[in-house]
Structures are given as structure tokens and as C-alpha cells.
C-alpha positions as CSV (number, residue, x, y, z in Angstrom):
1,M,17.1,32.4,15.8
2,L,14.9,29.7,14.1
3,D,11.3,29.4,15.2
4,K,9.8,26.1,16.5
5,T,8.6,24.9,13.1
6,D,12.0,25.4,11.5
7,D,13.7,23.7,14.5
8,I,11.5,20.6,14.0
9,S,12.1,20.6,10.2
10,V,15.9,20.9,10.6
11,A,16.0,18.2,13.2
12,A,14.0,15.8,11.0
13,D,16.0,16.7,7.9
14,N,19.3,16.2,9.8
15,W,18.2,12.7,11.0
16,L,17.3,11.7,7.4
17,V,20.7,12.8,6.1
18,Q,22.5,10.9,8.9
19,F,20.3,7.9,8.3
20,E,21.1,7.8,4.5
21,D,24.9,8.2,5.2
22,A,24.7,5.4,7.8
23,L,22.9,3.0,5.4
24,A,25.6,3.7,2.7
25,G,28.4,3.0,5.2
26,P,30.4,-0.2,5.4
27,D,29.2,-1.2,8.9
28,D,26.7,-0.3,11.5
29,V,28.8,2.2,13.5
30,L,26.9,5.2,12.1
31,L,23.5,3.6,12.7
32,K,23.9,3.0,16.5
33,P,23.4,6.7,17.5
34,L,20.3,7.1,15.4
35,F,17.9,4.7,17.2
36,H,16.4,4.9,20.6
37,P,17.0,1.7,22.7
38,E,13.2,1.1,22.7
39,S,12.6,1.6,19.0
40,Y,10.5,-0.1,16.3
41,W,11.1,-0.4,12.6
42,R,8.2,-1.5,10.3
43,D,9.1,-2.3,6.7
44,V,6.5,-2.9,4.0
45,L,8.3,-4.4,1.1
46,A,10.6,-1.4,0.7
47,L,14.0,-2.6,2.0
48,S,13.5,-6.2,3.1
49,W,11.0,-7.2,0.3
50,N,8.8,-8.4,3.2
51,I,6.2,-7.1,5.7
52,Q,7.9,-7.2,9.0
53,T,8.4,-5.3,12.3
54,V,11.7,-5.3,14.2
55,N,11.8,-4.3,17.8
56,R,14.6,-2.7,19.8
57,A,17.6,-0.8,18.6
58,F,20.1,-3.7,18.6
59,A,17.8,-5.9,16.4
60,I,17.2,-3.0,14.0
61,I,20.9,-2.2,13.7
62,E,21.6,-5.9,13.0
63,E,18.9,-6.2,10.3
64,L,19.1,-2.9,8.4
65,P,22.6,-3.0,6.9
66,A,22.1,-6.3,5.1
67,H,18.8,-5.1,3.6
68,A,20.3,-1.7,2.7
69,R,23.2,-3.4,0.8
70,R,20.7,-5.3,-1.4
71,S,18.1,-2.5,-1.9
72,T,20.5,0.5,-1.9
73,P,18.0,3.1,-0.5
74,H,18.9,6.7,-1.2
75,D,17.6,10.2,-1.7
76,F,15.8,10.4,1.6
77,R,14.0,13.8,1.9
78,I,11.0,15.4,3.6
79,D,7.9,14.9,1.5
80,A,6.9,18.5,0.6
81,E,3.4,17.3,-0.6
82,R,2.5,15.9,2.8
83,A,2.1,17.3,6.3
84,P,5.3,19.1,7.4
85,P,7.3,17.8,10.4
86,R,5.4,18.5,13.6
87,R,5.1,17.7,17.3
88,V,2.7,15.0,18.1
89,M,1.7,12.7,20.9
90,R,1.6,9.0,20.0
91,A,0.8,6.3,22.5
92,G,1.2,8.8,25.3
93,T,4.7,9.9,24.1
94,D,5.6,13.3,22.8
95,A,7.5,13.0,19.5
96,I,8.6,14.9,16.4
97,E,6.8,13.2,13.4
98,A,8.1,13.6,9.8
99,I,6.8,12.1,6.6
100,F,9.5,11.4,4.0
101,K,10.1,9.8,0.7
102,F,13.0,7.9,-0.8
103,E,14.1,5.6,-3.6
104,T,15.6,2.1,-3.9
105,A,17.2,0.2,-6.7
106,V,13.8,-1.0,-7.9
107,G,11.2,1.4,-6.6
108,R,10.1,4.5,-4.8
109,G,8.7,4.6,-1.3
110,H,7.6,6.8,1.6
111,G,8.0,6.6,5.3
112,I,7.3,8.1,8.7
113,V,9.9,8.7,11.4
114,R,9.1,9.7,15.0
115,L,12.0,11.2,17.0
116,I,12.2,11.4,20.8
117,P,15.1,12.5,23.0
118,D,17.3,9.9,24.6
119,A,17.9,10.9,28.2
120,A,20.8,8.5,28.4
121,D,22.6,10.3,25.6
122,G,22.2,14.0,26.4
123,D,18.7,14.2,25.1
124,R,19.9,13.5,21.6
125,L,16.9,13.1,19.2
126,K,16.7,9.4,18.0
127,A,14.2,7.4,16.1
128,W,11.5,5.8,18.2
129,T,9.4,4.5,15.4
130,L,10.4,4.2,11.7
131,L,8.2,3.1,8.8
132,T,9.5,2.4,5.3
133,A,7.0,1.4,2.7
134,L,7.2,0.6,-1.0
135,E,5.0,2.9,-3.0
136,E,5.7,1.9,-6.6
137,L,8.1,-0.1,-8.8
138,K,10.3,1.7,-11.3
139,G,9.0,1.0,-14.8
140,F,5.6,0.0,-13.5
141,E,4.3,3.3,-12.3
142,E,0.5,3.5,-12.0
143,Q,-1.3,5.3,-14.8
144,Q,-2.9,8.2,-13.1
145,G,-3.1,11.9,-13.5
146,N,-1.6,13.0,-16.7
147,T,-0.6,9.5,-17.6
148,R,-4.0,7.8,-17.3
149,P,-5.4,6.2,-20.4
150,R,-7.5,8.7,-22.4
151,G,-8.3,6.7,-25.5
152,Q,-6.8,9.2,-27.9
153,A,-5.1,6.5,-29.9
154,Y,-8.5,5.4,-31.3
155,S,-10.8,8.3,-30.8
156,R,-8.8,10.6,-33.1
157,D,-7.9,8.2,-35.8
158,F,-11.0,6.5,-37.4
159,R,-8.8,4.5,-39.7
160,G,-7.2,2.5,-37.0
161,P,-8.6,-0.1,-34.6
162,N,-11.3,1.1,-32.2
163,W,-11.6,0.3,-28.5
164,L,-13.5,-2.9,-29.1
165,D,-10.9,-4.1,-31.7
166,L,-8.1,-3.5,-29.3
167,R,-10.0,-5.2,-26.5
168,K,-10.6,-8.3,-28.5
169,A,-7.0,-8.5,-29.7
170,S,-5.8,-8.2,-26.1
171,A,-8.1,-11.1,-25.0
172,E,-7.0,-13.4,-27.7
173,Y,-3.3,-13.7,-26.5
174,A,-2.1,-14.4,-30.0
175,G,1.6,-14.7,-30.1
176,R,2.1,-13.8,-26.5
177,D,1.7,-15.1,-22.9
178,P,0.4,-13.1,-20.0
179,D,2.8,-11.8,-17.4
180,V,0.6,-12.9,-14.5
181,L,-2.0,-15.7,-14.3
182,V,-4.8,-14.9,-11.8
183,V,-6.5,-18.1,-10.7
184,G,-10.2,-17.3,-9.8
185,G,-12.5,-14.8,-11.3
186,G,-14.2,-13.7,-8.0
187,Q,-14.0,-10.3,-6.4
188,A,-10.4,-10.6,-5.3
189,G,-9.3,-11.9,-8.7
190,L,-11.0,-9.1,-10.6
191,A,-9.6,-6.5,-8.3
192,I,-6.0,-7.7,-8.6
193,A,-6.2,-8.0,-12.4
194,A,-7.6,-4.4,-12.6
195,R,-4.7,-3.2,-10.4
196,L,-2.1,-5.0,-12.5
197,Q,-3.6,-3.4,-15.6
198,Q,-3.1,0.0,-14.1
199,L,0.5,-0.9,-13.6
200,K,0.8,-1.9,-17.2
201,I,1.2,-5.6,-16.3
202,D,-0.6,-8.0,-18.6
203,A,-2.8,-10.4,-16.5
204,L,-5.1,-13.2,-17.5
205,I,-7.9,-14.5,-15.2
206,V,-8.8,-18.2,-15.3
207,D,-11.8,-19.7,-13.5
208,R,-13.2,-23.2,-13.3
209,E,-16.8,-22.0,-13.4
210,A,-18.4,-22.8,-16.8
211,S,-20.5,-19.6,-16.7
212,A,-19.4,-16.9,-19.1
213,T,-20.4,-14.2,-16.7
214,I,-17.5,-12.3,-15.3
215,G,-17.5,-12.5,-11.5
216,A,-20.2,-15.1,-11.4
217,S,-18.4,-17.0,-8.6
218,A,-19.1,-14.1,-6.3
219,T,-22.8,-14.4,-6.7
220,T,-22.9,-18.2,-6.2
221,R,-20.6,-18.5,-3.2
222,S,-21.1,-15.4,-1.1
223,P,-23.3,-16.1,2.0
224,C,-25.2,-12.8,1.5
225,T,-26.3,-13.7,-2.0
226,T,-26.9,-17.5,-1.6
227,R,-28.7,-17.7,1.7
228,C,-30.8,-14.5,1.9
229,R,-30.5,-13.2,-1.7
230,S,-30.0,-9.7,-0.3
231,I,-27.2,-7.2,-0.6
232,I,-27.3,-6.7,3.2
233,C,-28.2,-9.6,5.4
234,P,-28.5,-9.9,9.2
235,T,-24.9,-10.9,9.6
236,C,-23.8,-7.7,7.8
237,R,-23.9,-4.1,9.0
238,S,-25.8,-1.2,7.4
239,R,-23.7,0.8,5.0
240,R,-25.4,3.9,6.1
241,T,-25.4,3.6,9.9
242,G,-22.7,1.0,10.6
243,R,-25.2,-0.8,12.9
244,P,-26.4,-4.4,12.6
245,T,-29.4,-4.7,10.3
246,S,-32.7,-6.3,11.1
247,R,-32.9,-10.0,11.5
248,R,-35.5,-10.2,8.8
249,T,-35.0,-9.1,5.2
250,S,-37.0,-8.9,2.0
251,S,-36.2,-10.7,-1.2
252,P,-35.2,-8.4,-4.0
253,T,-38.1,-9.8,-6.0
254,G,-40.6,-8.1,-3.8
255,S,-41.9,-11.3,-2.0
256,N,-42.9,-11.3,1.7
257,P,-40.2,-11.0,4.3
258,M,-38.6,-14.3,5.1
259,S,-37.1,-15.6,8.3
260,M,-33.5,-16.5,8.3
261,P,-32.4,-20.0,9.4
262,W,-30.3,-18.6,12.2
263,S,-33.2,-16.4,13.6
């Protein structure tokens, strides 16, 4: 006799196996018994290449097959590195929650399924909510852990180019074009370029500002730095307490406290 934990794991694993078989089928016949009539599917770029939520079983069954034929999802399995399947209460409903991972033709993803019994179908466990989210693209995996840059190429060979030489050569774009052009060198532009670099995607930032200082637009356009010249202004919240800060603030230069125009 299986204990409760094994029962939950087996139930979640069985649903994933049936779900993968249904997605690979020629029609939606195998999908219909898997979703509760009041169910929800949230996809974040994994199958539909879009961020969308589909409500009710009939709409999910109508949408899923077309996306599955294009993205070819496969290898659905419980994620052993995450919390195991367990009983939870979500929105006042008792459910079995399982975190899983899978692959598509272009990437790898993870998801969460919550199963509840369908009283109209002999209390058969069916999906109440399903999340499928794209985690990474194949061939553009993030450089982390053992694959993160370590600088060994130039730190162990003093004859070759050092870090600065490589950086200058990369910025010159001699004989090549960037894969991505980021318009605007503010906080968002810098962040997206840094993330693309971690994915080994060459990105070039262009900005209309004449200043040579990287990120200068953030200091000239942000209300917190242009109106009150302070990191935390009366419209912000304290980073330490989360509460609104005082309506008076001091200039970072040490001058007397100044009143704000909205005070």
C-alpha cells in the first residue's frame, strides 16, 4: 500500500504522462478528460510564444493542439530539484500541486499543475490550473554555475590579449554587426543588454545623449534625481521600512533641508 506522499506523486506523474501523450496525438480526444470544466491555462512563451491565459476546458482544448504541433513539447516530468508534489489549498480549493519541467523544439521550460477531483466524472483528478513557462532557449543557455565566465583565457596566458584588449575589440564591431540593437542607455537598456550578454547574444546600446557617461540618461530624467537630488524622495518608500519617507529631505551635498514643491 502506497503512503499519501507516493499516492500524490503517482497521481501527478500519471497526469503528466497522459498530458504528453495527448499533446502528441492527432486530435483533442485525449485532452478532454484531463481538464476540469472550470480550468485555467497560463502560458508564458513556452507553447504559444505569447503571454496569455485561457479560461475553461473547452477553450483550452481548442487552443492547445495547434500550439503543441508547432512547439512539439515533450519530456514532461516532475522536477526533482523543486518541492515534491503536495496537497495545498489555493483560492479556498484543496488541490494536488506538482512542479514539473519539459522541453520544446526551441527551449526548456517549467510549469505547475494543480489537480482537483471532478465530481461529475467519478472524482477523477483533472487539471484545475496549468502553468507552462519558457525557462531558456536551446543554444542560448545562461552562463552560470560551472559555465560562468572565469577569465581563464587571458589570466593564464600572458602572451594573448588581456581583458581590456578583448573589451575594446568587442566594442569596435570591426567586421561584424550586433545581433540585437538596444535603443536607449538608461536603466532598462543597460539591464537588457547585460542579460543578453549572459545568454551569449551580442548587443549594442545606442543613445541620443551626447554624454559619454554610461547610464547618464537615468540621472537626468528620473524624478528622484532631478527634482530633489536625493536617492529617496517623498514619493518613494524607505528601502529599510517600506513606509513613505519624510516630506522633507536633505541635499546630498550637505545643505539645509529643502521643501519640496508638492509639500
